[in-house]
Every structure is written in C-alpha cells, then in structure tokens.
C-alpha positions, 0 to 999 in steps of 0.5 A: 499499500503506497503511503500516498494512498494511505494518507488520502484514505484518512479523510478529506481536506477541511476548508475552515480556518481557525482564527488566532487570538488578538491581531498582528498575525494572519489567521491560519488554518490548523494542520490535521497533524504534526509528523516528526521524522527522526532519521539518519543519513548513515542508517540503511533503513532510513531512505524509504521513510525520508522519501515518505516524509517528502511526500507528506510534506506536500500535504497541506493538511500535515505539518511534516518535519525532519529531525536528523539525529546523531547516534548512528554517526559512528557507522562511517558517515556523520549526519551533516544535518543532525542535531543533538537536540533532535536526539534528546527530543526523541529520547524524551518522547520515549521516556514520556511513552514509557516504552524507551523505544528510540530508533530510526526511522521513527515517526512521532505524530502529534507528540503522542503516537510513534511508529516505524516511519518506513512502514506505510500501514504503521504510519497510516495507523498512527495518523488515524489514531491522532485524528481520532484523539482530536476529532472533537475539534473537527479533526484538526489540532484544537488550539489556534496558532498564527506566526509571521516573521518580520525584522528578525523576530517571530510574532506569535498568536495563540488562541484560547483553549483548555486542551493541553494547558499549560503547554510550552510554545516552541519556535522552530527554524526549518529549511524546506529541502536539503540535498545530501550526497552521502560519501561513506557509511551504510548509505554510501553513494546515495543522493538523499533529499530531505523535506522540512529539515529542522535547523533550530528549535527554542522554547519561547514561552508558556501557554496557560490556556488564555489567548497569548501574543509573543515576540521572539528572535528567530530560532535560526536561519530557515526558509520558514518558521514553525510554532508548536504548542506542546504540553508536557509529561513530567519533564518530557514533551507531551502531546502537540495541541497547536501548530502554525507556520510562517508560510501558511498555505 
C-alpha cells in the first residue's frame, strides 16, 4: 500500500480556518497533524522513510518535519544535518511514552503516537489514531496558532483553549529542502533529499490556556518558521495541541 494512498484514505481536507487570538498575525488553518521523522543519513533503513516524509510535506493538511539524529554517526558517515537536540527530543518522547523505544526511522505524530516511519500501514495507523484523538475539534489540532516573521523576529498568536494547558511554545527554524550526497557509511553513494529539515528549535514561552501574544528572536536561519504548542509529560515533551507556520498554505 503506497503511503500517498494511505494518507488520502484518512479523510478529505477541511476548508475552515481557525482564527488566532488578538491581531498582528494572519489567521491560519490548523494542520490535521504534526509528523516528526527522526532519521539519519548513515543508517540503511532510513531512505524509504525520508522519501515518505517528502510526500507528506506536500500535503497541506499535515505539518511534516525532519529531525536528523546523531547516534548513528559512528557507522562511518556523520549526519551533516544532525542536532543533538533532536536526539534528546526523541529520547524524551520515549521516556514520556514509557516504552524507551528510540530508533530510526521513527515517526511521532502529534507528540503522542510513534511508529516505524518506513512502514506505510504503521504510519497510516498512527495518523488515524491522532485524528481520532482530536475529533472533537473537527479533526484538526484544537489550539489556534498563527506566526509571521518580520525584522528578525517571530510574532506569534495562540488562541484560547483548555486542551493541553499549560503548554510550552516552541519556535523552529525549518529549511524546506536539503540535498545530501552521502559519501561513506551504510548509505554510501546515495543522493538523499530531505523535506522540512529542522535547523533550530527554542522554547519561547508558556501557554496557560488564555489567548497569548509573543515575540521572540528567530530560532535560526530557515526558509520558514514553525510554532508548536506542546504540553508536557513530567519533564518530557507531550501531546502537540497547536501548530502554525510562517509560510501558511
């Protein structure tokens, strides 16, 4: 079963947008789900999941992100896009779930549902579970978020809600596409394409459930910027309840 078909089977696009609280940022349609792919240039099982993420990034209903990790660098090719913060985030998710399953390629949907990123049926199941969890809000993330970038800072609006509060507000710098010629290691000779690669991530505030307006310096250079509103499970990342991007489609 092709991943594209599996995704299309999950439901039609909803047209209605969610308006953020306050002014300053353009109203944006909330995504149906946020998908994070933890991957590595040096690990042989990752290319099919990388290709799947490229497909998912074309879906305007999904916010699909690539977070390269560094723990396979010893295989002979140090991932040129890896960030130790991505590895820490993936391990935090595993601790929050209680399964301590950290591997590549792994996808995590809405901060809650983990699966093998190279298996279309598993990915479709994780997306379906995420859809069921937010069904009360119309199959989209329940907290409205808008973000625009100007003069070297992000201007963020988060709407009111009760789901997931209190939650952290994260700002991500994202490159739309990265091309890598892998010279050594298990994937030696491959030409890899990565979509929506996270190049910087910083916590910019806390959302309490009330409408919020935030301004913060950018998390790093990127083609666009993403804001995630993410609840906590103890000291670890929990469910994502809102998301927006500066190049809203």
